[in-house]
C-alpha positions in Angstrom: 0.0 0.0 0.0 1.0 3.6 -0.3 1.3 6.2 2.4 -2.0 7.8 1.5 -3.9 4.5 1.7 -2.2 3.7 5.0 -3.1 7.1 6.4 -6.7 6.7 5.3 -6.8 3.2 6.9 -5.3 4.5 10.1 -7.7 7.5 10.1 -10.7 5.1 9.6 -9.5 2.9 12.5 -9.0 5.9 14.7 -12.4 7.2 13.8 -13.9 3.8 14.6 -12.1 3.7 17.9 -13.2 7.2 18.8 -16.8 6.2 18.0 -16.5 3.1 20.3 -15.0 5.3 23.0 -17.8 7.8 22.7 -20.3 5.0 23.0 -18.5 3.7 26.1 -18.4 7.2 27.6 -22.1 7.7 26.9 -22.8 4.4 28.6 -20.7 5.3 31.6 -22.4 8.7 31.9 -25.8 7.0 31.8 -24.7 4.7 34.6 -23.3 7.6 36.7 -26.6 9.5 36.2 -28.6 6.4 37.4 -26.3 6.0 40.3 -26.7 9.7 41.3 -30.4 9.3 41.1 -30.2 6.2 43.3 -28.0 8.0 45.7 -30.4 10.9 45.9 -33.3 8.5 46.5 -31.2 6.7 49.2 -30.4 9.9 50.9 -34.0 10.9 50.9 -35.0 7.5 52.3 -32.3 7.8 55.0 -33.7 11.2 56.0 -37.2 9.8 56.1 -36.0 6.9 58.2 -34.3 9.2 60.6 -37.5 11.3 60.9 -39.6 8.2 61.4 -37.1 6.9 64.1 -37.4 10.3 65.9 -41.2 10.1 65.8 -41.1 6.5 67.0 -38.8 7.5 69.9 -41.2 10.3 70.8 -44.1 8.0 70.6 -42.4 5.5 73.0 -41.6 8.3 75.4 -45.3 9.4 75.3 -46.4 5.8 75.8 -44.1 5.4 78.8 -45.4 8.7 80.3 -49.0 7.5 79.6 -48.3 4.2 81.3 -46.8 5.9 84.3 -49.8 8.2 84.6 -52.2 5.3 84.2 -50.4 3.4 87.0 -50.6 6.5 89.2 -54.3 6.9 88.3 -54.9 3.3 89.1 -53.3 3.6 92.5 -55.3 6.8 93.3 -58.5 5.1 92.2 -57.7 2.1 94.5 -57.0 4.5 97.4 -60.2 6.4 96.8 -62.2 3.1 96.6 -60.7 2.0 99.9 -61.4 5.4 101.5 -65.0 5.3 100.2 -65.4 1.8 101.6 -64.2 3.0 105.0 -66.6 6.0 105.0 -69.5 3.7 104.0 -68.7 1.3 106.9 -68.5 4.3 109.3 -71.8 5.7 108.1 -73.5 2.2 108.4 -72.1 1.8 111.9 -73.4 5.3 112.8 -76.8 4.3 111.5 -76.6 1.0 113.3 -76.7 -1.0 110.1 -73.6 -3.0 110.9 
């Protein structure tokens, strides 16, 4: 072959290689774009998870407080019932209904 034909063939091979490289770069850029979207979604889900965890912790704290108050209320109700029973017995004794 002559130099002109060799140069043409080399230019064609270079052009083909550049086309393949461009396709590979496009494919990589698409993958990077998808990964960035996944990362963004993951970050959003992590933020949502943290917010839900905080709400759950607050809910547990409220439940614990509620249970403590319920226990206190139950104890007061029991004391009140016992006191009422004592008063009723005293009234019955005073009325002679023993």
